[in-house]
C-alpha positions as CSV (number, residue, x, y, z in Angstrom):
1,M,21.4,36.6,8.2
2,N,20.3,36.6,4.6
3,I,18.4,33.3,4.0
4,L,17.4,31.5,0.9
5,L,14.4,29.1,0.9
6,L,13.8,26.8,-2.0
7,G,10.3,25.7,-3.0
8,S,6.8,27.0,-3.8
9,G,4.2,25.0,-1.9
10,G,2.3,25.1,1.4
11,R,5.3,23.6,3.1
12,E,7.5,26.4,2.0
13,H,5.0,29.0,3.1
14,A,5.0,27.4,6.5
15,F,8.9,27.5,6.5
16,A,8.8,31.2,5.5
17,W,6.2,31.9,8.2
18,K,8.5,30.2,10.8
19,I,11.8,31.7,9.5
20,A,10.4,35.2,9.6
21,Q,9.8,34.8,13.4
22,S,13.6,34.2,13.9
23,R,15.6,36.9,15.5
24,L,18.5,35.8,13.2
25,C,16.7,36.4,9.9
26,T,17.6,39.7,8.3
27,Q,16.2,39.1,4.9
28,L,14.4,36.1,3.4
29,F,14.5,35.2,-0.3
30,T,12.4,32.4,-1.8
31,I,13.0,30.5,-5.1
32,P,10.5,30.4,-6.7
33,G,8.1,31.0,-3.9
34,N,4.4,31.9,-4.0
35,P,2.1,34.7,-2.8
36,G,2.3,33.3,0.7
37,T,6.1,33.3,0.9
38,A,6.0,36.9,-0.6
39,Q,4.4,38.1,2.7
40,F,7.8,37.5,4.4
41,G,10.4,38.3,1.8
42,R,11.1,38.4,-1.9
43,N,10.4,35.7,-4.5
44,Y,12.6,35.0,-7.5
45,A,11.5,32.9,-10.5
46,I,14.4,30.5,-10.8
47,P,13.9,26.7,-11.1
48,V,14.9,24.9,-7.9
49,T,17.0,22.5,-10.0
50,D,19.0,25.2,-11.8
51,F,22.0,25.0,-9.5
52,Q,24.2,27.3,-11.5
53,A,21.5,30.1,-11.4
54,I,21.0,29.5,-7.7
55,K,24.8,29.8,-7.2
56,T,24.8,33.2,-9.0
57,F,21.8,34.3,-6.9
58,V,23.5,33.2,-3.6
59,L,26.7,35.0,-4.3
60,N,25.0,38.2,-5.6
61,N,22.7,38.4,-2.5
62,S,25.2,37.4,0.2
63,I,23.2,34.4,1.2
64,E,24.4,32.9,4.5
65,M,22.1,29.8,4.7
66,V,20.1,27.8,2.2
67,I,17.0,25.8,3.3
68,V,15.6,23.2,0.9
69,G,11.9,22.5,1.1
70,P,11.1,20.0,-1.7
71,E,12.7,16.6,-2.4
72,V,13.8,17.1,-6.0
73,P,16.8,19.4,-5.6
74,L,18.0,17.2,-2.7
75,V,17.7,14.0,-4.7
76,E,19.5,15.8,-7.6
77,G,22.4,16.7,-5.2
78,I,22.2,20.4,-4.2
79,F,24.0,19.7,-1.0
80,D,26.9,18.1,-2.9
81,F,26.9,20.9,-5.4
82,F,27.5,23.4,-2.7
83,I,30.2,21.3,-0.9
84,A,32.1,20.8,-4.1
85,D,32.1,24.5,-5.1
86,E,35.0,26.7,-3.8
87,Q,32.7,29.8,-3.6
88,L,29.8,28.0,-2.0
89,K,31.2,25.3,0.3
90,T,31.1,27.5,3.5
91,I,27.4,28.3,3.0
92,P,25.3,25.8,4.9
93,V,22.6,23.9,3.1
94,V,19.9,22.5,5.4
95,G,19.2,19.1,3.8
96,P,20.9,15.7,3.2
97,S,23.6,14.8,0.7
98,R,22.5,13.2,-2.6
99,M,23.2,9.8,-1.0
100,G,21.1,10.6,2.0
101,A,18.3,11.8,-0.2
102,Q,18.2,8.4,-1.9
103,L,16.1,7.3,1.1
104,E,13.3,9.1,-0.7
105,G,14.7,9.1,-4.2
106,S,14.7,5.3,-4.5
107,K,12.3,3.0,-2.7
108,A,14.6,0.1,-3.4
109,F,17.6,2.0,-1.8
110,S,15.5,2.8,1.3
111,K,14.3,-0.8,1.7
112,A,17.8,-2.2,1.4
113,F,19.0,0.4,4.0
114,M,16.3,-0.7,6.4
115,M,17.2,-4.4,5.9
116,R,20.9,-3.7,6.4
117,N,20.2,-1.8,9.6
118,G,17.6,-4.0,11.2
119,I,14.8,-1.4,10.8
120,P,11.3,-3.1,10.8
121,T,9.5,-2.8,7.4
122,A,7.3,-4.8,5.1
123,A,8.7,-7.7,3.1
124,Y,9.4,-6.8,-0.5
125,R,11.1,-7.6,-3.8
126,E,12.1,-5.2,-6.6
127,F,11.8,-5.7,-10.3
128,T,12.5,-4.0,-13.6
129,A,11.3,-4.7,-17.2
130,S,14.2,-7.2,-17.6
131,N,12.7,-9.6,-15.0
132,M,9.0,-8.7,-15.4
133,A,8.0,-12.4,-15.7
134,E,9.7,-13.1,-12.4
135,G,7.7,-10.2,-10.9
136,I,4.5,-11.6,-12.2
137,E,5.3,-15.0,-10.6
138,Y,6.1,-13.2,-7.3
139,I,2.8,-11.3,-7.3
140,E,1.0,-14.7,-8.0
141,S,2.6,-16.1,-4.8
142,Q,1.6,-13.2,-2.5
143,Q,-1.5,-12.6,-0.4
144,I,-3.9,-9.8,-1.4
145,P,-4.0,-6.8,-1.1
146,I,-0.6,-6.2,-2.7
147,V,1.3,-2.9,-2.7
148,L,3.2,-1.6,-5.8
149,K,5.6,1.3,-5.4
150,A,7.4,3.2,-8.2
151,D,11.0,3.2,-7.2
152,G,11.6,6.9,-8.0
153,L,10.0,10.2,-7.3
154,A,6.3,10.4,-8.4
155,A,5.0,13.4,-6.5
156,G,3.5,11.3,-3.8
157,K,1.3,9.4,-6.3
158,G,3.5,6.4,-7.2
159,V,1.9,3.9,-4.7
160,L,-0.9,1.5,-5.7
161,I,-2.8,-0.8,-3.4
162,C,-4.2,-3.6,-5.5
163,A,-7.2,-5.6,-4.2
164,S,-6.7,-8.6,-6.6
165,K,-3.8,-10.4,-8.2
166,E,-5.2,-9.6,-11.7
167,E,-5.3,-5.9,-10.8
168,A,-1.8,-6.2,-9.4
169,K,-0.3,-7.9,-12.4
170,S,-1.9,-5.5,-14.8
171,S,-0.8,-2.4,-12.8
172,F,2.7,-3.9,-12.4
173,K,3.1,-4.2,-16.2
174,E,1.7,-0.7,-16.7
175,M,4.1,0.8,-14.2
176,L,7.1,-0.9,-15.8
177,E,5.9,0.3,-19.2
178,G,5.9,4.0,-18.0
179,M,2.8,4.7,-15.9
180,F,4.9,7.0,-13.8
181,G,7.6,7.8,-16.3
182,D,11.2,7.0,-15.3
183,A,10.0,6.8,-11.7
184,S,8.5,3.3,-12.3
185,A,11.3,1.9,-14.4
186,K,11.9,-0.1,-11.2
187,V,8.9,-1.3,-9.1
188,V,9.0,-2.5,-5.5
189,V,6.3,-5.1,-4.8
190,E,5.6,-5.1,-1.1
191,E,3.4,-6.9,1.4
192,F,0.3,-5.0,2.5
193,M,0.4,-3.8,6.1
194,D,-3.0,-3.5,7.8
195,G,-3.1,-0.8,10.4
196,I,-3.1,3.0,10.9
197,E,-0.4,5.3,9.5
198,F,1.3,8.3,11.1
199,S,4.4,10.3,10.6
200,V,7.4,11.1,12.8
201,F,9.8,14.0,12.0
202,V,13.4,14.0,13.0
203,L,16.0,16.7,12.7
204,T,19.6,15.4,12.7
205,D,23.1,16.7,12.3
206,G,24.2,13.2,11.3
207,K,25.2,12.2,14.8
208,S,22.6,13.5,17.3
209,Y,18.9,14.1,16.6
210,K,15.8,15.8,17.9
211,I,12.2,14.5,17.5
212,L,9.6,17.0,16.3
213,P,5.8,16.6,16.8
214,S,4.2,13.6,15.2
215,A,1.4,14.0,12.7
216,K,-1.1,12.0,10.7
217,D,-1.9,13.0,7.1
218,Y,-4.8,12.0,4.9
219,K,-3.7,11.0,1.3
220,R,-7.0,9.9,-0.3
221,I,-9.1,12.4,-2.2
222,G,-12.4,11.1,-0.9
223,E,-13.9,11.2,2.6
224,L,-13.5,8.1,4.8
225,D,-10.2,7.6,2.9
226,T,-11.6,6.6,-0.5
227,G,-10.6,7.3,-4.0
228,L,-7.2,8.2,-5.5
229,N,-4.0,9.1,-3.6
230,T,-3.1,12.8,-3.5
231,G,-0.2,14.8,-2.2
232,G,-2.2,15.1,1.0
233,M,-5.7,16.5,1.9
234,G,-5.1,17.3,5.5
235,A,-3.2,16.5,8.7
236,V,-3.6,16.3,12.5
237,S,-0.7,16.9,15.0
238,P,-0.4,15.0,17.3
239,P,-2.5,12.0,16.4
240,A,-4.6,11.0,19.4
241,F,-3.5,7.4,19.4
242,V,0.3,8.1,19.5
243,T,1.3,7.5,23.1
244,D,4.6,8.3,24.9
245,K,5.3,4.6,25.1
246,M,4.8,4.2,21.4
247,M,7.2,7.1,20.7
248,E,9.8,5.4,23.0
249,D,9.5,2.3,20.9
250,V,9.8,4.3,17.7
251,E,12.9,6.0,19.0
252,A,14.6,2.7,20.1
253,T,13.7,0.5,17.1
254,I,13.6,3.0,14.2
255,I,15.0,6.5,14.8
256,Q,18.2,5.4,16.6
257,P,19.1,2.6,14.1
258,T,18.4,5.1,11.2
259,I,20.9,7.7,12.6
260,T,23.4,4.9,13.5
261,G,23.0,3.6,9.9
262,F,23.9,7.0,8.5
263,Q,27.1,7.0,10.5
264,K,28.0,3.3,9.8
265,E,27.4,3.8,6.0
266,Q,29.1,7.3,6.0
267,I,25.9,9.0,4.7
268,V,26.2,12.8,5.2
269,Y,22.8,13.9,6.6
270,K,22.1,17.3,8.0
271,G,18.4,17.9,7.8
272,F,15.0,16.4,8.3
273,V,14.1,12.7,8.2
274,Y,10.4,12.0,7.6
275,I,9.5,8.5,8.8
276,G,6.2,7.2,7.6
277,L,5.1,4.5,10.1
278,M,2.4,1.9,10.3
279,L,0.9,0.9,13.6
280,L,-0.2,-2.7,12.8
281,K,-3.3,-4.2,14.4
282,T,-0.9,-6.5,16.3
283,G,0.6,-3.4,17.9
284,A,3.9,-3.7,16.0
285,L,5.5,-0.7,14.3
286,K,7.0,-0.8,10.9
287,V,8.4,1.8,8.5
288,V,6.3,2.5,5.4
289,E,8.7,5.0,3.8
290,Y,11.3,7.6,4.4
291,N,11.3,11.1,3.0
292,C,14.4,13.3,3.0
293,R,12.5,16.5,3.9
294,M,9.4,17.7,5.9
295,G,6.0,16.5,4.7
296,D,3.3,18.5,3.0
297,P,0.7,19.1,4.5
298,E,2.2,17.9,7.8
299,T,4.6,20.8,8.0
300,E,1.6,23.2,8.1
301,A,0.4,21.3,11.2
302,V,3.7,20.7,12.9
303,F,5.4,24.1,12.6
304,P,2.7,26.1,14.3
305,R,3.3,23.8,17.4
306,W,7.2,24.2,17.3
307,K,8.2,27.0,19.5
308,N,12.0,27.2,19.0
309,D,13.7,29.8,16.8
310,I,14.1,27.7,13.7
311,I,17.2,29.4,12.3
312,E,19.0,29.1,15.7
313,V,18.2,25.4,15.6
314,F,19.5,25.1,12.0
315,Q,22.7,26.8,13.0
316,K,23.2,24.2,15.7
317,T,22.4,21.5,13.3
318,M,25.0,22.6,10.7
319,N,27.7,23.1,13.4
320,D,27.1,19.6,14.8
321,E,25.7,21.1,18.0
322,L,22.2,19.8,17.8
323,S,22.6,17.8,21.0
324,S,22.6,21.1,23.0
325,V,19.1,22.1,21.7
326,N,16.0,21.7,23.8
327,I,13.0,21.3,21.5
328,E,10.0,23.2,22.8
329,I,6.5,22.2,21.7
330,E,3.1,23.9,22.0
331,D,0.6,21.8,24.0
332,K,-2.2,22.6,21.6
333,A,-3.3,20.3,18.8
334,A,-3.1,21.5,15.2
335,V,-5.4,20.5,12.3
336,T,-4.7,21.3,8.7
337,V,-7.4,21.1,6.0
338,I,-6.4,21.4,2.3
339,L,-8.6,23.3,-0.2
340,A,-8.1,21.7,-3.6
341,S,-9.2,22.3,-7.2
342,G,-12.2,20.4,-8.5
343,G,-11.0,17.3,-10.3
344,Y,-7.7,17.0,-8.4
345,P,-5.7,14.7,-8.4
346,G,-7.0,14.2,-12.0
347,A,-7.5,16.9,-14.6
348,F,-8.4,20.3,-13.1
349,E,-8.7,23.9,-14.2
350,I,-6.7,26.8,-12.8
351,G,-7.1,30.6,-12.9
352,K,-10.1,30.7,-10.6
353,V,-10.3,33.9,-8.4
354,I,-10.0,33.2,-4.7
355,K,-12.2,35.2,-2.4
356,G,-12.8,35.4,1.4
357,I,-9.3,34.9,2.8
358,E,-9.4,38.4,4.4
359,E,-12.6,37.6,6.3
360,V,-11.3,34.5,7.9
361,N,-10.0,34.6,11.5
362,D,-8.6,32.2,14.1
363,V,-6.6,30.1,11.6
364,I,-3.3,30.3,9.8
365,I,-3.6,30.1,6.0
366,F,-0.7,28.8,4.0
367,H,-0.6,29.2,0.2
368,A,0.1,26.0,-1.8
369,G,-1.1,26.5,-5.4
370,T,-1.9,30.2,-5.8
371,T,-0.6,33.1,-7.9
372,V,-1.6,36.6,-8.7
373,D,-3.1,37.6,-12.1
374,E,-2.5,40.9,-14.0
375,S,-5.4,42.6,-12.2
376,G,-3.9,41.7,-8.8
377,N,-6.4,39.0,-8.0
378,L,-5.3,35.9,-6.1
379,I,-6.1,32.9,-8.3
380,T,-5.7,29.2,-8.3
381,S,-2.6,27.7,-10.0
382,G,-2.4,24.1,-8.9
383,G,-4.2,21.0,-7.5
384,R,-3.8,21.9,-3.8
385,I,-4.6,25.6,-3.3
386,L,-4.6,26.5,0.4
387,A,-3.7,24.8,3.7
388,I,-5.9,26.0,6.6
389,T,-4.4,25.3,10.1
390,A,-6.3,25.7,13.4
391,L,-5.0,25.2,16.9
392,D,-6.9,24.3,20.0
393,E,-6.5,22.3,23.2
394,D,-9.0,19.8,21.7
395,W,-8.2,18.5,18.2
396,R,-11.9,18.0,17.5
397,R,-12.5,21.7,18.1
398,A,-9.5,22.5,15.9
399,V,-11.2,20.5,13.1
400,E,-14.4,22.5,13.5
401,I,-12.5,25.8,13.3
402,A,-10.5,24.8,10.2
403,N,-13.6,23.5,8.5
404,A,-15.5,26.7,9.3
405,A,-12.7,28.7,7.7
406,A,-12.6,26.4,4.7
407,E,-16.3,27.1,4.1
408,E,-15.7,30.9,4.2
409,I,-13.1,30.9,1.4
410,N,-14.5,30.5,-2.1
411,Y,-13.4,29.9,-5.7
412,E,-15.0,28.0,-8.5
413,G,-14.6,24.2,-8.1
414,K,-13.4,24.4,-4.5
415,Y,-13.1,20.9,-2.8
416,Y,-12.0,19.8,0.6
417,R,-12.5,16.9,2.9
418,K,-14.7,17.7,5.8
419,D,-13.7,14.5,7.7
420,I,-10.0,15.1,8.6
421,G,-9.4,13.2,11.8
422,F,-12.5,10.9,11.3
423,D,-10.5,7.8,12.2
424,L,-9.1,9.2,15.5
């Protein structure tokens, strides 16, 4: 099969790495891709939201399956675009419909979906500029800390945890006045949940589903989970505290009602559901958020543990035959450490030459924010640069291996957290 992958980050490099192992993949194309995805196929510099250009590319290159990595094209309706086009409608797109993608595209939509379907989550209210005063009153009536969430997509950075009511009220106003652009034109004010977070990944054909390995990611830039939120500075799969009994509870109270909700509300969903969960100190489990795709950097920790032929599984998913698949998981633990640019998630410089990748062994390196300069040097081109994944029977040893590799790779301003897994 000729396969098209959309995206350009570490997650997409992990997808390309996994797809290339499939016996069904004849040729892989990635739009726009990065130097990592280029190891497994050909990259093309087309924006992931230029659906007409993607249509032309798909038809000209006899593409037989499209796999969508990032959330933006899903939220903007690429699945619906293909279904509605006479020339494209028979080409499967791995990812939910526009309506399904609203689980990530709108915090307010996802909270209302959970309420309608009896899925446990934090209490909340939503506000816009038109009822800002009411929002201020609501914040005044709440306990601290208080959580503020931009309703729309904000690249993983639209969540603020405010330690005082004054901070919450000030931030609430700033969000409604454009702190996160259009994403915070609506703000969800949510009760703070005290516990430990982890992520569960589900692949569904809309009726049946399969559960992939769980993971825990580390969003804060600073060690011991301090500082600003980022897109993710590392991940561990599986988290040591997630038990079989806990996963049974997650399946019964969260996963099954979610898939049933899709059917009941006639939401077309053929792809990944990312469920961010909070294990409260009381032992209760609640949903923090949904994403409509795999996480990043969790994919870089989960995929190396997933043993199935991914394209074969996707074919079953698109043909409503997912129930026949037996998911096979590697027993080893995986740890991913992110190398970032100095200054990230604030202002940072790019164009720094990366050295030492060739000398590193015993890990898998996924490119997240890299490109190649005119002289052929691999250089930095983003905030998160590389994802380094190590596997071992003992996750603590995997941390050591990943950190040792992170130390070997160098570029000006390199930064990484040395404490991934510290709370496990």
